[in-house]
N, C-alpha and C positions, 0 to 999 in steps of 0.2 A: 630461588630461580622463580620467575612467576611461569605456571602454564602455558604452553604455547598457544592452542583453545583456553578463551575463557568457559567457567562454568555456573554464570550466571548472566539473567538475562541486561542487553546493553543500556545503559543511561547514556544521551547524545548531551549532556550536558556540555562537554568539550570540544563540541564539534558543529556546535550548531549556527555560529558563521562560517565555515565553510559547506554546510549544508547549504544554507542561502546560497549562495555564488557558486557553487558547482551543479548542483543540482534544480534548485527551485527555481532558479535565476537563468540556467540552461534549458539547450533545445531540448535535454531530456525531463526536465518540469512541464515545457508546453506537449510532448507527447502524450506524458501521462493523462495531463488534462484531456487530451485531445480525444482520446480512447474513452478515457471515463464519461466525459461530455456523452458522446457518441452513445455510449450502453446506456445511460442512465433517461435519454431524451427518446432513447425508445422504449425501454421497458418499467421505467419507475416515475412515478408523477409527484414531485418532493413538495408542493405545495402543502402545506397544512400539516405535513408529517414532523412527529417528535423524534427527533435522529440522535444519534449515540455515536461522537467522533474517538472511540479508541485508538492513542499513537496518534493525538493530531498532530505532531508537530509544529510546521509554524502555519498552519488554517488556509493553506491553498486549496484544499476541499472543502474545508468548511465554509471559506467566500462563497464559493459556487453553490451551494446548499442555500444557505443563509439568500442571495441573492435570486433563488426559485423558493423562497418565502419560506423555508423550511425553519423549525427552529434546533438550534443543535448545540447541544454541551460536549464541549472540546474537553479530554482527558490525555494527560501526558506522565511520566515518569517522568521526563526533565523539564526543570523548571524553567530553564534557558530557550527550550524550545516555548514553549506555553508565552513564557515572556514576550517571545517574538510575534506570535501567533495575535496575541491581544494587540501588538501596534499594527500589524499587519490588516485587522479586520478595522481596527480606529479608523488606517488612514486610505484602507480601502473602498473602493467604489459600494458604498451601502446606505440605502437609509438608514437614520436612527431608528425609524421599526424595526427595519432587518437587524441593527447593531443589537436592539433590545433582545433580538430573541437568541443571542447566545450567551451561553453562560462556561465556565471553565473552572477543572479541578484537576492540582498537582496529583497524581494516584497511581500505581502501579495497575495493569488491567486484572490482574489476581485479586486486589483487596476491594479495587471497585467491584467487583464481580461478585466479590463477599457479599456487598452491601444487599439489604432486603427493599426493593424499589420498583416501583410499577412501570410496565414492561415497555418497550420502544418498539416504534414504527418501523426502522430502520436502525441498522448499527453497521458504520464504516470501521475494516480493520485493514491500513492499507501499509505496506513495507513496515509490518511489526513482528509477523509470525514467525519470522527466518531469525528474527535477533532475541526472539524466547532462548532458552534453553531447555524449554519441554516444549514443543508447540505444538504437539497433541493432545495438550489438555485445553486448547482456546472453545471447544465444542461444548466442553464440559462446563467450562467456566460462563460463558455467554449466552449458552441458552436459556438460563431464564431470564436473560435479560430481554427478549424477545417475546412479542406477544405472537401467538397465533395466527399464520398465512404473513408473517412481518417480511423482511426484505434485509441482507447481510450483506457487503460488498466486501469482498478480500483481494488484497493487493498482496503478491510474495515472490520472492526472489527463485526462478527456477535452476534448478541446478543442470536443466539440459542446457540452458544459455550459457552456463558458466563452461559446462564441458567444451562446446563447441565452441568457447572462444578461448579456451586453452590449446584447443587443438589447432586453431589457425594461429597462434603465436609462438605453435612447436613447444609447448613448454609437454614434453611428454611424460617425463616423469613424477608429473603430479597427476595426470589423467591416471597412468598407471597407479598408482599409489590409490588413486578413490579418494582419497581425503580431502575433501571439497571445503572443510569448513573455516572459518573464517579467523585469524590469528588476532590475539591479543591488542587492542587501538588501531586495529585497520578497519577499513571501508566494506572488505566483505562480509555478508555476513556468517551468523554462528550457525545456524543450521538452513543452506539453499535447500530447496523441496522439490520434489517431485511431485507434478501436476494431479497427476493417480492419486497420489496418495493425498490428497486435501482434498482430493472430490469424495476416495473413502471414507476419508472422517467424515464427509460432509453427509453421505449417505445414509451412513451410522447412526446419524443423528437427525435424520428425516428432512433433509435439505434437498433441493430439489437442483439441478443448475439451470439456468436458464439462459444464462449467458456466461460465453469464456470467450475471451478477449488473449491476444499478447501484445505486451509495451516495448515497445522499442525493437521490433522483428527484426531488421536487419542497420539500424543506425550506429549503434555502439560495434557493428563488426565493420567498419570500414576503415582499412589501415591505416590510411593516411590523415591523423586527426584535423591535419587542416582543413578537409572538406566537412567537418563535424558540420559547421557552420553554414553549408553551400546549397541553393536552394531551399531557404525553409518550408518554401510556401511545398515545393513538390516533396521533401520528405516527411510531411506533415501528410500530405494526402495518399500518399504512399502505404504510408504507416498505415494511416487505417484501412485503405483498400485491404494488405496483407495480413492484417492484426486476426483477420478471422478463418484465412485460407490455409488449408493444410500445404505443405507440411510446416509454412512458416510462422504460424501460432503459436507450434511446440517449441520454436528456438526464441521467442519474447524474451529480454534479460528480465522479463518480470510477466507475471500472468492475473488476469484480473476475473477473478469467478463472481457474478453476479447470482444470491441464492436465494431461495423462496423457503421459508418454511413451511410444512405441508399440514401443517396441525399445531 
């Protein structure tokens, strides 16, 4: 009998199509990109940057970085995800010059970090930490890959949002048990994370938090799913408005941390 909770990093070869339909092509994906666009526009000039997209998935954010004239190396442990990223970038709104700035590599985060490579200006790692069996190793693994004063963009699944959603749905036994790790084969991550914990890891490795935003601070809590697509422009504008305001940003289903290496 397989254990309820897996004990290895998650590979999404089996769910690539489901992710495309349910997340990337939905309001959820739109809101994630809206927050990232806002945060990067305010703080990071991407043009000319040499960037590493760890766990690049199907290349949605890589596309944005290429459109802003960065060069992007996309890595993912999933061959299916990376193949879809190549298709998306080939079909996306990019010039030939921008497409030529993209490269692809199927490899795990840990194996990539073990290589001796010239450091990057920016490392992005979006919705990956929570799928690692040991997310606490992230900074030790990637710090040598980032140059002094380089940027790191992290998105991770917020355990506070998971608790709040279970409370709203009266899943009291789950909340009382305090076991929020995902089950084998499901879409709840292996290790939902506390924002304070991730910030403490960043501080230990001498990173400064430049920006923290909640992603989907209210959208996912709408109890009647028929209203998920109601007035998308208003939803996006309100999500952006409240994504940095207390207490709403602490309830985001995901948290975006934009970090800068101090030295």
